[in-house]
Backbone as ProteinMPNN parsed JSONL, in Angstrom:
{"seq_chain_A": "MAGGNAIRGSRVGAGPMGEAERGDAAPRRRVSYWCANAHETQPSFAYDSGSEVPETWDCPRCGLPAGQDRANPPQPPKTEPYKTHLAYVKERRSESDGKAILEAALAKHRAKRGI", "coords_chain_A": {"N_chain_A": [[121.803, -18.589, -28.005], [125.15, -20.255, -29.418], [127.145, -22.643, -28.663], [130.038, -23.135, -26.388], [132.369, -23.095, -27.975], [133.345, -20.879, -29.608], [136.134, -18.288, -30.127], [136.472, -15.555, -28.352], [137.266, -12.511, -28.61], [138.735, -12.39, -30.894], [139.641, -12.289, -34.087], [139.21, -14.329, -37.497], [142.375, -14.063, -39.398], [143.091, -11.749, -38.166], [146.073, -9.49, -37.184], [149.43, -9.866, -35.797], [150.013, -10.078, -32.086], [152.017, -8.621, -30.882], [155.549, -7.788, -30.501], [156.4, -9.846, -29.239], [155.075, -11.673, -30.522], [155.808, -11.68, -32.953], [158.742, -11.307, -33.429], [161.892, -9.562, -32.625], [162.483, -6.899, -34.376], [165.287, -6.213, -36.812], [168.165, -4.278, -36.404], [168.148, -1.129, -38.21], [169.719, 1.264, -40.571], [169.262, 4.306, -41.74], [169.74, 6.132, -44.813], [170.307, 8.735, -46.478], [169.84, 10.24, -49.771], [170.408, 12.042, -52.508], [168.967, 13.458, -55.379], [169.536, 15.226, -58.601], [167.456, 16.885, -58.767], [167.38, 17.867, -56.348], [165.901, 16.705, -54.272], [165.321, 14.914, -51.229], [166.167, 11.977, -50.525], [165.232, 8.555, -47.95], [165.807, 5.652, -47.338], [166.059, 2.718, -45.548], [168.093, 0.519, -44.121], [169.249, -2.807, -43.738], [171.325, -3.127, -40.854], [174.137, -4.677, -40.54], [177.325, -6.195, -40.778], [177.919, -7.389, -43.206], [175.977, -6.442, -45.121], [175.879, -3.989, -47.67], [175.776, -0.787, -48.429], [173.743, 0.401, -51.367], [175.132, 2.299, -53.956], [173.95, 4.297, -55.844], [170.438, 5.178, -55.684], [167.249, 5.002, -57.036], [165.419, 7.945, -57.27], [162.288, 8.647, -55.383], [160.219, 10.727, -56.167], [160.777, 11.907, -58.49], [161.9, 10.181, -60.293], [164.868, 10.066, -61.393], [168.181, 9.41, -61.087], [169.772, 8.97, -57.516], [172.457, 9.95, -55.459], [174.702, 9.761, -52.829], [176.025, 11.802, -52.143], [175.255, 15.292, -51.277], [176.503, 17.474, -52.488], [177.311, 16.698, -55.223], [175.347, 15.199, -56.627], [174.447, 12.786, -58.703], [174.468, 12.904, -62.631], [171.332, 12.955, -64.816], [170.545, 10.626, -66.718], [170.993, 10.461, -70.258], [168.946, 10.991, -72.72], [167.914, 9.277, -75.852], [165.811, 10.9, -78.283], [163.029, 10.238, -80.051], [163.19, 8.1, -83.027], [162.052, 7.929, -86.183], [161.353, 5.089, -88.52], [162.155, 6.419, -91.255], [164.2, 7.617, -90.211], [166.386, 6.299, -89.618], [166.774, 4.941, -91.63], [167.76, 7.217, -93.247], [169.597, 7.84, -92.032], [171.66, 5.459, -93.171], [171.518, 5.725, -95.911], [171.955, 7.72, -98.629], [170.426, 10.122, -100.251], [170.637, 10.14, -103.149], [171.312, 7.382, -102.835], [168.859, 6.312, -102.374], [167.13, 7.212, -104.624], [168.075, 6.076, -106.781], [167.286, 3.26, -105.932], [164.525, 3.31, -105.808], [164.228, 3.932, -108.482], [165.055, 1.365, -109.346], [162.992, 0.101, -108.234], [160.767, 0.448, -109.136], [161.03, 0.197, -112.369], [160.987, -2.486, -111.841], [158.694, -2.915, -111.574], [156.896, -2.03, -113.568], [157.92, -3.661, -115.22], [156.784, -5.966, -114.804], [154.674, -5.313, -115.127], [154.045, -4.792, -117.417], [154.185, -1.995, -119.13]], "CA_chain_A": [[123.101, -18.655, -28.421], [125.315, -21.165, -29.645], [128.008, -23.071, -27.494], [131.093, -22.006, -26.166], [133.369, -22.978, -28.926], [133.956, -19.631, -30.288], [137.189, -17.976, -29.712], [136.435, -14.31, -28.257], [138.213, -11.048, -28.957], [139.756, -11.935, -31.752], [138.576, -12.503, -35.613], [140.158, -14.584, -38.368], [143.042, -13.076, -40.128], [143.329, -10.938, -37.07], [147.425, -9.58, -37.451], [149.885, -10.257, -34.386], [149.818, -9.039, -30.747], [152.907, -7.424, -31.089], [156.748, -8.058, -30.848], [156.48, -11.103, -29.056], [154.847, -13.059, -31.836], [156.958, -11.694, -34.585], [160.564, -11.637, -33.551], [162.688, -8.16, -32.876], [163.022, -5.77, -35.368], [166.415, -6.294, -37.393], [168.764, -3.355, -36.343], [168.584, -0.764, -39.439], [170.571, 2.644, -40.624], [168.957, 5.309, -42.506], [170.813, 6.714, -45.748], [170.321, 9.943, -47.122], [170.07, 9.916, -51.13], [170.083, 13.465, -52.971], [168.941, 13.978, -56.944], [169.94, 16.04, -59.158], [166.469, 17.689, -58.567], [167.345, 18.25, -54.465], [164.727, 16.058, -53.565], [166.143, 14.085, -50.535], [164.763, 10.162, -50.02], [166.116, 8.164, -46.906], [165.878, 4.57, -47.382], [166.647, 2.057, -44.864], [169.05, -0.905, -44.629], [169.627, -3.566, -42.607], [172.679, -2.852, -40.283], [174.85, -6.047, -40.197], [178.756, -6.202, -41.171], [177.655, -8.033, -44.663], [175.504, -5.831, -46.289], [176.72, -3.047, -48.424], [174.512, 0.213, -48.988], [174.141, 0.837, -52.676], [175.659, 3.701, -54.306], [172.481, 5.046, -56.228], [169.118, 5.347, -55.642], [166.284, 6.246, -57.564], [164.388, 8.773, -56.394], [160.475, 8.241, -55.471], [159.427, 11.402, -56.866], [161.373, 12.208, -59.949], [162.49, 9.03, -61.114], [166.337, 10.268, -62.174], [168.931, 8.734, -59.823], [170.143, 9.495, -56.554], [173.322, 9.585, -54.542], [174.936, 9.739, -51.761], [177.272, 13.458, -51.979], [174.433, 16.383, -51.788], [176.617, 18.102, -53.579], [177.02, 16.168, -56.702], [174.042, 14.763, -57.031], [174.453, 11.829, -60.402], [173.782, 13.063, -63.729], [170.197, 12.302, -65.113], [170.635, 9.825, -68.234], [170.748, 11.492, -71.807], [167.958, 9.965, -73.633], [168.003, 9.677, -77.229], [164.794, 11.443, -78.89], [162.445, 8.592, -80.537], [163.422, 8.114, -84.019], [160.89, 7.016, -86.823], [161.864, 4.54, -89.409], [162.667, 6.717, -91.692], [165.076, 8.799, -89.817], [167.071, 5.542, -89.643], [167.143, 4.661, -93.029], [168.386, 8.384, -93.633], [171.26, 7.855, -91.53], [172.165, 4.367, -93.857], [171.52, 5.443, -97.234], [172.123, 9.168, -99.272], [169.388, 10.47, -101.28], [171.016, 9.664, -104.271], [171.187, 5.702, -102.624], [167.271, 6.34, -102.439], [166.631, 7.943, -105.55], [168.554, 4.852, -107.346], [166.259, 2.298, -105.472], [163.142, 3.406, -105.855], [163.94, 3.998, -109.865], [165.078, 0.041, -109.417], [161.661, -0.806, -107.71], [159.403, 1.208, -110.374], [161.299, -0.714, -113.401], [161.02, -3.776, -112.064], [156.703, -2.572, -111.518], [156.576, -1.377, -114.717], [158.447, -4.626, -116.224], [155.765, -7.038, -114.358], [152.653, -4.951, -116.039], [154.394, -4.506, -119.034], [154.293, -0.743, -119.061]], "C_chain_A": [[123.912, -20.123, -28.308], [126.131, -21.769, -28.808], [129.043, -22.443, -27.229], [132.5, -22.321, -26.651], [133.98, -21.777, -29.464], [134.28, -19.14, -29.196], [136.509, -16.033, -29.357], [137.213, -13.159, -28.327], [139.191, -11.23, -29.654], [138.917, -12.538, -32.91], [139.901, -13.464, -36.592], [140.528, -13.768, -39.019], [143.13, -11.55, -39.076], [145.753, -10.944, -37.096], [148.202, -10.029, -36.102], [149.423, -9.462, -33.268], [151.151, -8.02, -30.236], [154.229, -8.218, -31.115], [156.946, -9.344, -30.474], [156.841, -12.195, -29.695], [155.791, -12.625, -33.058], [158.27, -11.861, -34.643], [160.598, -9.799, -33.015], [163.387, -7.554, -34.205], [164.327, -5.921, -35.714], [166.931, -4.764, -37.091], [168.338, -2.685, -37.628], [169.057, 0.65, -39.203], [169.363, 3.259, -41.719], [169.932, 5.981, -43.46], [170.096, 7.651, -46.728], [170.91, 10.187, -48.756], [169.269, 11.033, -51.532], [170.234, 13.104, -54.461], [169.408, 15.02, -57.698], [168.631, 17.249, -59.063], [166.185, 18.378, -57.292], [166.37, 17.338, -53.862], [165.799, 14.808, -52.863], [165.099, 12.691, -50.396], [165.689, 9.341, -48.87], [165.422, 6.862, -46.93], [166.244, 4.033, -46.223], [167.162, 0.831, -44.949], [169.291, -1.475, -43.156], [171.022, -3.303, -42.063], [173.287, -3.845, -40.028], [176.086, -5.293, -41.319], [178.716, -6.441, -43.096], [177.023, -7.179, -45.637], [175.742, -4.687, -46.881], [175.144, -2.303, -48.919], [174.823, 0.909, -50.232], [174.593, 2.097, -53.055], [174.977, 4.344, -54.635], [171.685, 4.304, -55.863], [167.91, 5.531, -56.371], [165.575, 7.232, -56.681], [163.042, 8.818, -56.908], [160.056, 9.206, -56.212], [159.513, 11.916, -58.209], [161.613, 11.255, -60.992], [163.674, 9.082, -61.359], [166.935, 9.511, -60.239], [169.5, 9.84, -59.0], [171.691, 9.561, -55.831], [173.436, 10.361, -53.578], [175.443, 11.419, -51.147], [175.857, 14.286, -52.227], [174.814, 17.14, -52.839], [177.051, 17.975, -54.95], [176.295, 14.889, -56.826], [174.65, 13.606, -58.47], [173.312, 12.379, -61.38], [172.474, 12.48, -64.29], [170.694, 11.985, -66.422], [170.316, 10.388, -69.334], [169.73, 10.205, -72.684], [167.74, 10.434, -74.892], [166.524, 9.917, -77.724], [164.181, 10.036, -79.609], [162.73, 9.221, -82.307], [162.41, 6.925, -85.205], [162.17, 6.039, -87.752], [162.503, 5.457, -90.516], [163.955, 7.296, -91.75], [166.481, 7.427, -90.039], [167.406, 5.115, -91.155], [167.572, 6.054, -93.803], [169.575, 8.148, -93.27], [172.064, 6.86, -92.653], [172.482, 4.644, -95.352], [171.636, 7.427, -97.334], [170.598, 9.477, -99.886], [169.743, 10.536, -102.62], [170.943, 8.372, -104.2], [169.479, 6.007, -103.175], [166.691, 6.798, -103.676], [166.611, 6.143, -106.949], [167.608, 3.322, -106.907], [165.16, 2.461, -105.895], [162.808, 3.591, -107.693], [164.31, 2.431, -110.343], [163.731, -0.298, -109.516], [160.674, -0.295, -109.199], [159.93, 0.344, -111.552], [161.133, -1.922, -113.265], [158.792, -4.011, -111.994], [156.875, -2.692, -113.055], [157.113, -2.907, -115.955], [157.15, -5.555, -115.848], [154.61, -6.505, -115.101], [152.563, -4.661, -117.346], [154.08, -3.134, -119.709], [155.402, -0.275, -119.841]], "O_chain_A": [[123.607, -20.989, -27.489], [125.812, -21.333, -27.702], [129.209, -21.301, -27.658], [133.539, -22.004, -26.073], [135.179, -21.781, -29.746], [133.776, -19.135, -28.073], [136.131, -15.396, -30.34], [138.185, -13.38, -27.604], [140.287, -10.69, -29.5], [137.836, -13.115, -32.795], [141.119, -13.346, -36.453], [139.838, -12.83, -39.421], [143.228, -10.417, -39.548], [146.508, -11.914, -37.048], [147.489, -10.602, -35.277], [148.686, -8.478, -33.328], [151.189, -7.044, -29.487], [154.182, -9.302, -31.696], [157.606, -10.073, -31.215], [157.739, -13.035, -29.745], [156.337, -13.342, -33.896], [158.912, -12.383, -35.555], [159.649, -9.016, -33.026], [164.461, -7.744, -34.776], [164.949, -5.731, -34.669], [166.159, -3.9, -37.507], [168.059, -3.547, -38.461], [168.949, 1.237, -38.127], [168.687, 2.499, -42.412], [170.968, 6.415, -42.955], [169.39, 7.253, -47.655], [172.11, 10.3, -49.007], [168.085, 11.237, -51.265], [171.263, 12.582, -54.892], [169.752, 15.934, -56.948], [168.896, 18.429, -59.29], [165.258, 19.147, -57.038], [166.201, 17.487, -52.651], [166.632, 14.092, -53.419], [163.893, 12.498, -50.244], [166.904, 9.523, -48.935], [164.277, 6.934, -46.484], [166.897, 4.842, -45.565], [166.743, 0.045, -45.798], [169.442, -0.985, -42.037], [171.921, -3.264, -42.903], [172.984, -4.168, -38.879], [175.989, -4.414, -42.175], [179.326, -5.81, -43.96], [177.399, -7.129, -46.808], [175.905, -4.026, -45.855], [174.091, -2.723, -49.397], [175.733, 1.724, -50.382], [174.342, 3.023, -52.284], [174.941, 5.368, -53.953], [171.823, 3.096, -55.668], [167.514, 6.676, -56.153], [165.285, 7.114, -55.491], [162.607, 8.938, -58.053], [159.382, 8.789, -57.154], [158.574, 12.279, -58.917], [161.559, 11.422, -62.21], [164.021, 7.95, -61.694], [166.498, 9.295, -59.108], [169.707, 11.015, -59.302], [171.897, 8.349, -55.782], [172.737, 11.334, -53.296], [175.239, 11.958, -50.059], [175.269, 14.041, -53.28], [174.128, 17.496, -53.797], [177.157, 18.921, -55.731], [176.736, 13.771, -57.094], [175.487, 14.161, -59.181], [172.085, 12.415, -61.283], [172.508, 11.251, -64.228], [171.188, 12.825, -67.174], [169.191, 10.884, -69.382], [169.875, 9.037, -73.045], [167.453, 11.597, -75.175], [165.863, 8.898, -77.528], [164.802, 8.976, -79.675], [162.545, 10.368, -82.714], [162.17, 5.72, -85.123], [163.393, 6.174, -87.718], [163.674, 5.119, -90.691], [164.671, 7.489, -92.732], [167.499, 7.767, -90.642], [168.572, 5.063, -91.547], [167.721, 5.958, -95.021], [170.55, 8.214, -94.018], [173.105, 7.344, -93.098], [173.374, 4.074, -95.982], [171.453, 8.211, -96.403], [169.738, 8.61, -99.73], [168.918, 11.133, -103.312], [170.567, 7.815, -105.231], [169.115, 5.868, -104.343], [165.463, 6.705, -103.667], [165.747, 5.517, -107.564], [167.391, 2.449, -107.747], [164.717, 1.496, -106.517], [161.697, 3.473, -108.21], [163.999, 2.096, -111.486], [163.23, -0.839, -110.502], [160.063, -0.98, -110.02], [159.053, -0.474, -111.828], [161.088, -2.645, -114.261], [158.012, -4.92, -112.282], [156.984, -3.827, -113.518], [156.756, -3.072, -117.122], [156.467, -5.857, -116.826], [153.73, -7.2, -115.608], [151.646, -4.402, -118.126], [153.707, -3.176, -120.881], [155.657, 0.929, -119.89]]}, "name": "protein", "num_of_chains": 1, "seq": "MAGGNAIRGSRVGAGPMGEAERGDAAPRRRVSYWCANAHETQPSFAYDSGSEVPETWDCPRCGLPAGQDRANPPQPPKTEPYKTHLAYVKERRSESDGKAILEAALAKHRAKRGI"}
């Protein structure tokens, strides 16, 4: 056996041995939040006079916003469907504008090629 320099009963990286080493835990309060799917979540917040509890909280189960009023949870955000580039172009231009632009581009192309 090696000499008597080994520390017994502990290992490198061992965590704290108890409250005395890490200090007292801050007082906490749990707040209930409900989403539109009726999921309840209860995050805990520090209980001191300067901290404010947020009005909404993201539901960890479905991702919708959750509020503190169980009877009236926040409404899910409206999401716009994905639009293609062509859909955006059609919003800006009419069909007759599109035909005129196409004819101008074809005329320019034919003039370059000598057709």
